[in-house]
Every structure is written in C-alpha cells, then in structure tokens.
C-alpha positions as CSV (number, residue, x, y, z in Angstrom):
1,X,-39.7,17.8,-12.4
2,X,-39.5,14.2,-13.6
3,X,-37.4,15.2,-16.7
4,X,-35.1,17.3,-14.5
5,X,-34.5,14.4,-12.1
6,X,-33.9,11.9,-14.9
7,X,-31.4,14.4,-16.6
8,X,-29.7,15.0,-13.3
9,X,-29.5,11.2,-12.6
10,X,-28.1,10.7,-16.2
11,X,-25.3,13.2,-15.6
12,X,-24.3,11.4,-12.4
13,X,-24.5,7.8,-13.9
14,X,-20.8,7.6,-14.6
15,X,-20.0,8.5,-11.1
16,X,-22.7,6.1,-9.6
17,X,-21.3,3.3,-11.8
18,X,-17.7,4.0,-10.9
19,X,-18.3,3.9,-7.2
20,X,-20.3,0.7,-7.5
21,X,-17.5,-0.9,-9.6
22,X,-15.0,-0.1,-6.8
23,X,-17.3,-1.7,-4.2
24,X,-17.8,-4.9,-6.4
25,X,-14.1,-5.3,-6.9
26,X,-13.7,-5.7,-3.1
27,X,-15.1,-9.0,-1.9
28,X,-17.4,-8.5,1.1
29,X,-19.2,-11.9,1.5
30,X,-21.3,-12.0,4.7
31,X,-19.5,-13.8,7.5
32,X,-16.5,-14.5,5.2
33,X,-14.6,-11.3,4.3
34,X,-13.4,-8.3,6.3
35,X,-16.0,-5.5,5.9
36,X,-13.5,-2.7,6.6
37,X,-12.1,-2.4,3.0
38,X,-15.4,-1.9,1.3
39,X,-16.7,0.4,4.0
40,X,-13.4,2.3,3.6
41,X,-14.2,3.0,0.0
42,X,-17.5,4.5,1.0
43,X,-15.9,6.5,3.8
44,X,-13.4,8.0,1.4
45,X,-16.1,8.9,-1.1
46,X,-18.2,10.5,1.6
47,X,-15.3,12.4,3.2
48,X,-14.3,13.7,-0.3
49,X,-17.7,15.4,-0.6
50,X,-17.8,16.6,3.1
51,X,-20.9,14.5,3.8
52,X,-21.6,14.1,7.5
53,X,-21.2,10.4,8.4
54,X,-20.0,8.1,11.0
55,X,-19.2,4.5,11.7
56,X,-21.7,2.0,13.4
57,X,-20.4,-0.8,15.7
58,X,-22.1,-3.8,17.2
59,X,-22.1,-4.8,20.8
60,X,-18.8,-6.5,20.4
61,X,-17.1,-3.5,18.9
62,X,-17.2,-4.8,15.3
63,X,-17.6,-2.3,12.5
64,X,-21.0,-3.1,10.9
65,X,-21.9,0.0,8.8
66,X,-21.8,3.7,8.0
67,X,-24.5,6.2,8.7
68,X,-24.9,9.4,6.7
69,X,-27.0,12.0,8.3
70,X,-28.4,15.1,6.4
71,X,-30.4,17.3,8.7
72,X,-32.9,19.6,7.1
73,X,-33.3,23.3,8.0
74,X,-36.9,22.8,9.3
75,X,-38.0,20.3,12.0
76,X,-39.8,17.2,10.8
77,X,-39.6,13.4,10.5
78,X,-36.5,11.6,9.4
79,X,-36.5,9.1,6.5
80,X,-33.9,6.5,5.7
81,X,-32.3,5.0,2.5
82,X,-30.7,1.6,3.3
83,X,-28.5,-0.6,1.1
84,X,-26.3,-3.4,2.3
85,X,-22.7,-3.6,1.0
86,X,-22.0,-7.2,2.1
87,X,-23.0,-9.9,-0.2
88,X,-23.9,-13.5,-0.6
89,X,-21.1,-16.0,-1.1
90,X,-19.7,-16.7,-4.5
91,X,-20.7,-20.4,-4.7
92,X,-18.8,-22.4,-7.3
93,X,-16.5,-19.9,-8.9
94,X,-15.8,-22.3,-11.7
95,X,-19.5,-22.0,-12.8
96,X,-19.2,-18.3,-13.3
97,X,-18.5,-17.0,-16.8
98,X,-16.6,-14.1,-15.4
99,X,-14.9,-13.4,-12.0
100,X,-17.3,-12.7,-9.1
101,X,-15.3,-9.5,-8.5
102,X,-15.2,-8.4,-12.0
103,X,-16.9,-5.0,-11.5
104,X,-16.9,-4.4,-15.2
105,X,-19.6,-3.2,-17.6
106,X,-20.4,-5.3,-20.7
107,X,-23.1,-3.9,-22.8
108,X,-25.7,-2.5,-20.3
109,X,-24.7,-5.0,-17.6
110,X,-22.7,-4.2,-14.5
111,X,-21.2,-7.6,-13.5
112,X,-20.1,-9.1,-10.3
113,X,-21.3,-10.2,-6.9
114,X,-23.2,-7.3,-5.2
115,X,-24.0,-5.6,-8.5
116,X,-27.6,-6.3,-7.9
117,X,-27.7,-6.8,-4.1
118,X,-27.0,-4.1,-3.3
119,X,-23.8,-2.2,-4.1
120,X,-25.3,-0.3,-7.0
121,X,-28.1,0.9,-4.7
122,X,-25.6,2.0,-2.1
123,X,-23.9,4.1,-4.7
124,X,-27.2,5.6,-5.9
125,X,-28.2,6.4,-2.3
126,X,-24.8,8.1,-1.6
127,X,-25.3,10.4,-4.7
128,X,-28.7,11.3,-3.6
129,X,-27.4,12.3,-0.3
130,X,-24.7,14.4,-1.8
131,X,-27.3,16.3,-4.0
132,X,-29.6,16.9,-1.0
133,X,-26.7,18.1,1.2
134,X,-26.2,21.1,-1.1
135,X,-29.7,22.4,-0.3
136,X,-30.2,20.9,3.1
137,X,-31.5,24.1,4.6
138,X,-34.7,23.8,2.4
139,X,-35.5,20.3,3.7
140,X,-38.1,19.4,6.4
141,X,-36.8,16.7,8.7
142,X,-33.8,14.8,7.6
143,X,-32.4,12.0,5.5
144,X,-30.3,9.1,6.8
145,X,-28.4,6.7,4.5
146,X,-27.6,3.4,6.1
147,X,-24.7,1.5,4.4
148,X,-24.8,-1.7,6.4
149,X,-23.0,-5.1,6.5
150,X,-23.8,-8.3,8.3
151,X,-27.0,-8.5,6.3
152,X,-26.4,-11.6,4.3
153,X,-25.6,-13.6,7.4
154,X,-29.1,-13.1,8.6
155,X,-27.7,-11.3,11.7
156,X,-28.6,-7.7,10.4
157,X,-25.8,-6.4,12.5
158,X,-25.7,-3.0,10.8
159,X,-29.3,-2.4,10.9
160,X,-29.5,-3.5,14.6
161,X,-26.6,-1.1,15.4
162,X,-28.5,1.7,13.7
163,X,-31.7,1.1,15.7
164,X,-29.8,0.8,18.9
165,X,-27.8,4.1,18.3
166,X,-29.0,6.7,20.7
167,X,-27.6,9.5,18.6
168,X,-29.6,8.5,15.4
169,X,-33.0,10.1,14.8
170,X,-35.6,7.3,14.8
171,X,-36.8,7.0,11.2
172,X,-40.5,7.5,10.2
173,X,-39.9,5.0,7.5
174,X,-37.1,3.2,5.5
175,X,-36.7,2.4,1.8
176,X,-34.4,-0.5,1.2
177,X,-32.7,-0.7,-2.1
178,X,-33.1,-4.4,-3.1
179,X,-33.3,-4.7,-6.9
180,X,-36.2,-5.5,-9.3
181,X,-38.0,-2.8,-11.4
182,X,-41.5,-4.3,-11.7
183,X,-42.6,-4.0,-8.1
184,X,-42.3,-2.0,-4.9
185,X,-42.1,-4.6,-2.2
186,X,-44.3,-3.4,0.7
187,X,-44.4,-6.5,2.9
188,X,-43.1,-9.9,3.6
189,X,-44.0,-12.9,5.5
190,X,-42.6,-13.3,9.0
191,X,-40.5,-16.2,10.2
192,X,-40.2,-18.5,13.2
193,X,-37.1,-20.7,13.3
194,X,-36.4,-23.5,15.7
195,X,-33.9,-26.3,16.3
196,X,-35.4,-29.7,17.2
197,X,-33.4,-32.4,19.0
198,X,-34.6,-36.0,18.7
199,X,-33.2,-38.6,21.0
200,X,-32.8,-42.4,20.9
201,X,-30.9,-45.2,22.6
202,X,-27.4,-45.8,21.2
203,X,-26.5,-49.2,20.0
204,X,-24.5,-51.3,17.6
205,X,-25.9,-51.4,14.1
206,X,-25.3,-55.1,14.0
207,X,-26.9,-56.0,17.3
208,X,-29.7,-58.5,17.6
209,X,-31.7,-56.0,19.5
210,X,-33.7,-53.6,17.3
211,X,-33.0,-50.0,18.0
212,X,-34.9,-47.2,16.5
213,X,-32.2,-44.7,15.8
214,X,-32.5,-40.9,16.3
215,X,-32.2,-40.6,12.5
216,X,-35.2,-42.8,12.0
217,X,-37.2,-40.9,14.6
218,X,-36.2,-37.7,13.0
219,X,-37.4,-39.0,9.6
220,X,-40.7,-39.7,11.0
221,X,-40.9,-36.2,12.5
222,X,-40.1,-34.8,9.1
223,X,-43.1,-36.8,7.7
224,X,-45.4,-35.5,10.4
225,X,-44.3,-31.8,9.7
226,X,-44.6,-32.3,6.0
227,X,-48.2,-33.6,6.4
228,X,-49.2,-30.8,8.7
229,X,-52.2,-28.9,7.3
230,X,-51.7,-25.1,6.9
231,X,-54.3,-22.5,6.0
232,X,-54.4,-21.1,2.5
233,X,-54.1,-17.4,1.8
234,X,-57.5,-15.5,2.2
235,X,-59.6,-15.8,-0.9
236,X,-60.9,-12.9,-2.9
237,X,-57.8,-10.7,-2.4
238,X,-58.6,-9.8,1.2
239,X,-56.1,-10.1,4.0
240,X,-52.4,-11.0,3.7
241,X,-51.9,-12.4,0.2
242,X,-49.6,-15.3,1.0
243,X,-50.1,-18.5,3.0
244,X,-47.7,-19.8,5.8
245,X,-45.1,-22.1,4.8
246,X,-43.1,-24.8,6.7
247,X,-39.7,-26.2,5.6
248,X,-37.3,-28.6,7.3
249,X,-34.0,-27.0,6.1
250,X,-31.3,-29.2,7.8
251,X,-30.8,-32.6,9.5
252,X,-27.7,-33.6,11.3
253,X,-27.0,-36.9,13.0
254,X,-25.0,-40.1,13.1
255,X,-21.4,-40.9,12.5
256,X,-19.7,-43.8,10.8
257,X,-21.5,-47.1,10.1
258,X,-21.5,-49.3,13.2
259,X,-23.3,-47.1,15.7
260,X,-27.0,-46.2,15.6
261,X,-27.4,-42.4,16.2
262,X,-28.6,-41.4,19.7
263,X,-29.2,-37.8,18.7
264,X,-30.4,-36.0,15.6
265,X,-30.8,-32.3,15.2
266,X,-33.1,-30.5,12.7
267,X,-33.6,-27.0,11.6
268,X,-37.2,-25.8,11.0
269,X,-38.0,-22.7,9.1
270,X,-41.7,-21.4,9.3
271,X,-42.8,-18.5,7.3
272,X,-45.7,-16.8,9.2
273,X,-48.5,-14.5,8.3
274,X,-50.8,-12.2,10.4
275,X,-53.4,-15.1,10.3
276,X,-50.9,-17.7,11.3
277,X,-48.6,-16.3,13.9
278,X,-45.3,-17.4,15.5
279,X,-47.4,-18.8,18.3
280,X,-49.3,-21.0,15.9
281,X,-46.0,-22.2,14.4
282,X,-44.6,-23.1,17.8
283,X,-47.8,-24.9,18.7
284,X,-47.9,-26.9,15.5
285,X,-44.2,-28.0,15.7
286,X,-44.5,-29.0,19.4
287,X,-47.6,-30.9,18.7
288,X,-45.8,-32.9,16.0
289,X,-42.9,-33.5,18.4
290,X,-45.4,-34.8,21.1
291,X,-47.0,-37.1,18.5
292,X,-43.6,-38.5,17.6
293,X,-42.8,-39.2,21.3
294,X,-46.1,-41.0,21.6
295,X,-45.8,-43.0,18.4
296,X,-42.1,-43.9,18.7
297,X,-41.1,-43.3,22.3
298,X,-37.4,-42.3,23.0
299,X,-35.3,-42.1,26.2
300,X,-35.9,-38.4,26.5
301,X,-38.6,-36.0,25.2
302,X,-38.0,-34.3,21.8
303,X,-36.7,-30.8,22.4
304,X,-37.9,-27.7,20.5
305,X,-35.7,-24.6,20.9
306,X,-36.8,-21.4,19.2
307,X,-33.9,-19.7,17.5
308,X,-35.4,-16.4,16.2
309,X,-38.7,-14.9,15.1
310,X,-39.8,-11.8,13.1
311,X,-43.3,-10.6,12.5
312,X,-44.8,-10.3,9.0
313,X,-45.4,-6.8,7.7
314,X,-47.4,-5.1,5.1
315,X,-47.8,-1.6,4.1
316,X,-50.9,-0.2,2.3
317,X,-50.1,1.5,-1.0
318,X,-51.1,4.9,0.5
319,X,-48.9,4.5,3.5
320,X,-45.5,6.1,3.7
321,X,-42.9,5.5,2.5
322,X,-44.5,3.2,0.0
323,X,-46.8,5.9,-1.3
324,X,-43.8,8.2,-2.1
325,X,-42.0,5.4,-3.9
326,X,-45.0,4.4,-5.9
327,X,-45.7,8.0,-6.8
328,X,-42.1,8.5,-7.9
329,X,-42.3,5.5,-10.1
330,X,-45.5,6.7,-11.7
331,X,-44.0,10.1,-12.2
332,X,-41.2,8.5,-14.2
333,X,-43.6,6.7,-16.4
334,X,-43.1,3.3,-14.8
335,X,-46.0,0.8,-14.3
336,X,-45.1,-0.6,-10.9
337,X,-47.3,-2.6,-8.5
338,X,-47.1,-3.1,-4.8
339,X,-46.0,-6.6,-3.7
340,X,-45.8,-8.7,-0.6
341,X,-42.8,-10.9,-0.8
342,X,-42.4,-14.5,0.3
343,X,-38.9,-14.2,1.8
344,X,-38.3,-12.2,5.0
345,X,-35.8,-9.2,5.0
346,X,-34.7,-6.2,7.0
347,X,-38.3,-4.9,6.6
348,X,-39.4,-7.5,9.0
349,X,-36.7,-6.4,11.6
350,X,-37.9,-2.9,11.2
351,X,-41.5,-3.9,11.5
352,X,-40.7,-5.4,15.0
353,X,-39.7,-1.9,15.9
354,X,-42.8,-0.3,14.5
355,X,-40.9,1.3,11.5
356,X,-42.6,0.9,8.1
357,X,-40.4,0.0,5.2
358,X,-40.3,-0.8,1.6
359,X,-38.0,-3.7,0.8
360,X,-37.3,-3.5,-2.9
361,X,-37.3,-1.4,-6.0
362,X,-34.2,-1.2,-8.2
363,X,-32.7,-2.0,-11.6
364,X,-33.5,-5.2,-13.4
365,X,-31.1,-8.0,-12.5
366,X,-29.9,-11.6,-13.1
367,X,-28.1,-14.2,-10.9
368,X,-29.1,-12.8,-7.6
369,X,-27.3,-15.0,-4.9
370,X,-26.4,-17.2,-7.9
371,X,-23.8,-17.4,-10.6
372,X,-23.1,-14.5,-13.0
373,X,-24.8,-11.8,-10.9
374,X,-25.3,-8.7,-12.9
375,X,-27.4,-5.5,-12.9
376,X,-28.9,-3.8,-15.9
377,X,-27.7,-0.2,-16.1
378,X,-30.1,0.8,-18.9
379,X,-32.7,1.8,-16.4
380,X,-30.4,3.2,-13.8
381,X,-31.2,6.9,-14.4
382,X,-34.9,6.3,-14.0
383,X,-34.5,4.2,-10.8
384,X,-32.2,6.9,-9.4
385,X,-34.7,9.5,-10.2
386,X,-37.6,7.6,-8.6
387,X,-35.7,7.4,-5.3
388,X,-34.7,11.1,-5.6
389,X,-38.4,12.1,-6.2
390,X,-39.6,10.0,-3.3
391,X,-37.1,11.5,-0.9
392,X,-37.9,15.1,-2.0
393,X,-41.6,14.4,-1.5
394,X,-41.0,13.0,2.0
395,X,-38.8,15.9,3.0
396,X,-41.1,18.6,1.8
397,X,-39.6,19.4,-1.6
398,X,-41.3,18.4,-4.9
C-alpha cells in the first residue's frame, strides 16, 4: 500500500505544487490582508472538482474559512485535516532575497510566505479530499478539511467558527498540517496571558520632590517576575516533558521628557503545564504585584487582568489521531518521533473542547515566520502519502 500511495502522491505533485503557488502569490497576512482572494482560489479549485464545501463566518459575519465535508457510506466518527491559509507578516521585505509572494520553485524549494506555514499543506489536504471523494461510499465516518484564516492573529477565528458550527460533525480528532518532518507534534504547553497596569503619582521630572514613576515601579515588577522560581520538568521522562515559562513581552508607558509616568502597562505571557496550571500562573503574578505594592506603594493597587488562557495538551503515541499519523510515517520508511512543543497552537484550542489533535508533521522548511520562507518539495510525495495513509486507516480503509 505504501508504494501505491507514494506513487499516487508523486503523480499529483505537479497539481499540489501548482495550487500552493497560486495561494502563495496572493498575500494573506493575518490581520493585514483581505482573506477573500486566497479563499476564493480554494473555492474555485474545490468547485471545479465538485467537492462539497461551504464558507465559515465568525460572529461578526466575516469570512474566516472554508469547510470541505466528505461523508462516508457507513456511520462512524469524523476526522479533520486542518491547514491555515493566512500567514505571518512579511517583516523587513528588503531583507528577503526573493519577493515574499514569489511562489516559485528553485531547485527543490517552493519559495514565499506561507510555503511552509501552511499553504502547501492546504493544497495536499485538498488533493487527499478529492481522492477520497471518488470512493466515499467505502468510507466509515467522514473527513472534514478545514481551510482556516485568522490563525496567525492568535484569534483562531476559522477554527472557532468550525467548532461553533452546528451543522458540522464534531471531529473525533484533528491533524494540523504545520511543517517539519522529523516529528509528529502530539502536545504543547498551555498559556495564560495577562495585562498588568502599574500606577504612580504624576509629576514634573525636574521637581524637587522625588516621585517614583510608574515606569520605575514596572521595572521593579519585571525584576520580581524574572526572579520567580518555577518548577522544572519532571525528572526521568515521566509526566509532561517541558517546564512552565514566564515572559514579560511588552511594556508601555510614559510620554515626552518632562512628566514622570503615572501609568505603565505590561504584557505577561505564561506557558503552563499540567503540573503548573493557569491558576498557579495567576497566583504567582498576583503575588508579585502585591509584593510590589508593599515594597513601593502607589496611589492605587496594581491591576492584573487576564486576557486569555488555553490548557496544555498531550496525546499518547497510541492515541488517535497520533497513532495513525505515526503509523503512516513508519509505513513510508520515516523515523519520526512524537514531540511535545513549547509554543501553543490550535491544538490547545481543540484540547479545551476535548478534541485530540496533532499539531505538526510536514515537509522540511526554512525561514518559518522569518525571512526567505521556503518548503522543501523533495519529500512532498512521502508526506502526502503519510497523511493519506493515516486518513484511510482512520476511515476504515487500509
């Protein structure tokens, strides 16, 4: 079966690459560009192959994705392939050695923003859906392909619209097409994010009266947070393999030169684990804020406002859909390990809804979210075949 799937994927490579090139040539930066054009390319492709699909909208009526639904001929669980078609920003375009929307192939490399994350995966998943649709009557359950946007903003609007859609079958599991060929990502740390507001009396910077500004108080709070003791990852390979992590990611305050700041706002990003939860993160930050107010009193208590939180998640290698994806990789002769990732992703959002997910297996890449993003097409047929094998196993056809 593995040889047949690789051969089939090889036959479709030109079509897969061609669709991905069209997508890359249309900018779809999260929160910057209009998503309708890139989703329109996919709509045209799906319509041309008579694949059942529909648009997804968020609560404000904004278009945030497409959903392909292939129903099998026998009842059973539904599984989902997910790839985002919005991208990270371009950054400094003058630092790129080729245009961010090049969409060309040089050697074995597909070049341009979204080549790695995740327009090539979107094209692969569309082609898998097209193949399965021809023999849908033989499938047990069903396959959904989610082509979402609003992912790189962190809003996950497309994924949220899918989960909220009453017409969509609730998936038994999701495989997300993030790139990287050495690992199947089966988990990730959670997060707890908060905004902290530090207060101080306002005053003239040249006054005889000494005023401890909000910026100085905020700097002290940063020191307290940086010095906070966090637990290490459990020893001996037991439990969740990563420790929690605390980062102060933004500080805003002050204006001009002659006025001491009476307010300073800080962003705190806390990566959580099953052993160090969002409640622990909240408690630690509020304790540091209380210590600041005791050491350097201000005119008002330091405010801590939670912005968002997601749970950590981790699938065991024998848990679906991780097991199917790992088995598919082994079938194609790939030595792939299960990995828990440090960053959070859509898998965390799905975990909050009780839906198991893998969050990465794809072609090798360079420049993800940086300059000169590109994806290596040399391994495209095998990656394509791995996902096809996994889907067939999950849908009762091997």
